[in-house]
N, C-alpha and C positions, 0 to 999 in steps of 0.2 A: 473504576473506569479510567483508562489511560487514553490520552488524546494527543494526536500529532497532525500538523498541517503539512501536507505534501506540497513541495515546491514544484510547480509545473510550468511549462512553456506556454505562451499565449498564441503561438502559431499552430496551424492545423497539424494534427498527428496522422501518421499512417499506421496501418495495421502492424503490430509487432514492435512498434517503437518503444524505447525506454521512456516511460511516462514520468517517473520521478526516481532519482537516485536515492541511495540509502540515507535515512535520517534517523536520529536518535529518538526513541520513544521515551519521553521524559518520565522519570520516576522508576525506571526499570533496572537501576543499578543495585539490585538486591542480592543477598547471599543465598537465596533459596530459589528453586525452580518455580515457574509460573505455568498455569494452564490457560491457554487461549481458548475461551469458551465460545465467544461470538464477537462480531464486529458490526459497526454501523458506519456507513460512508455517507457524508453529506456532500453532495455535488451542487455547489452554489451556482453553477453555470447551467444546470439542467441537461447535461449532455447524456447522462445515463449510459455511459460506455462500458462495455465488457472490459475487464482488466484482471490481471493476475498480480498478486503481491508476493514478495519474497521476504523472509525473515532471516536476520543475520545476527551474529554476535560481535561483529566488527564493522566499523565505518569504512566501506570499500566502494569503489566506483565500478559500475557495470557499463560504463560508456558515457556517451553524450546524450543529454536529455533531448528528446524529439529526433532520435536517430536509432538505427538498429542497435541492440545491445552488443557491446564488444568487450565484456568482462573477460579477464584472463583467468586461467586456472587458479592462480593464487587469490584472485579477487573473490572467487566463489567458494573457497575453502571454508569460510565461516557461515555460509548460507546453510540453514538447517531445515527449513520448511517453506511451503508455499500454499496459497489458497487463491481461489478465483471468485470473481463476482460476474454474474451473467447479466445481460440486459433485462432479463425477467426478474431479477432480484430487486429492482427499483420500483418505487412508487413515484409517480409524477406529481409534483406540487406546483405546477405552473412554470415559474422562472427557475425553479430548483427541483432537485430530486434527492431521494434518500434510498439507500440500499441497506439491507440487513441480511446477515448470514449467521446462522447459529449451528450448534452441534459440531464445531470444528475439532475440539479435543486435541489440540496441538500442545505438547509439552515443550516449554521453553526453558533452556538452561539458565542457571544463575548468571548474574552479571548484566551489563548493558545490552539492550536489545535494539535493533535497527530494522526499519521497514522501507522497502522501495516498491515500485510498481512498473509493470509493462502493459502497454495498451493491447487490447484485444483486437477484434476484427473491424471495429468502427474507425471513424475519422473525426474524433472530437476536437473542438476548439474551445479553449478556456479564456474567459474575458480577463481574468486576473491570475497571477501566479499562485495565489492562495485559495483558489476555488475548491480544492478538495481537502476535506477534514475527515480524518479517520479516527474513530473511537474503538478501542480494543478492550473487551471485557476479559481482563487477565486476573485469575484467581491464584492465591498462594497454594502451594502443595505442601 
């Protein structure tokens, strides 16, 4: 299991805003491809927002956090896959929530992997910049 904390803004988001720019998934600098089987998202703020994640082989900017994505053509050249979490993928745990998505079957190329996120249709507000923790079940191929 690989884990990464997404750095988010603490101001209210609008639908379609860049939630978190690309961040390295620690431990993915391997010489073999990996299979992304499933993910778990811990939302420590309990916002349970729909969001889409993009996977990349390079650390690139897709714009300013908490604004409409503004990635350039060259910035997205290393993006190779995406997946989404719906509001119905969460379970409410009171002050926090957790989402699970399985059966992804995304083949990730060798080398470092990065992940970023775009807000869905909701308007979440996070109390701390470290409120979202993503766990990725990556298996060697």
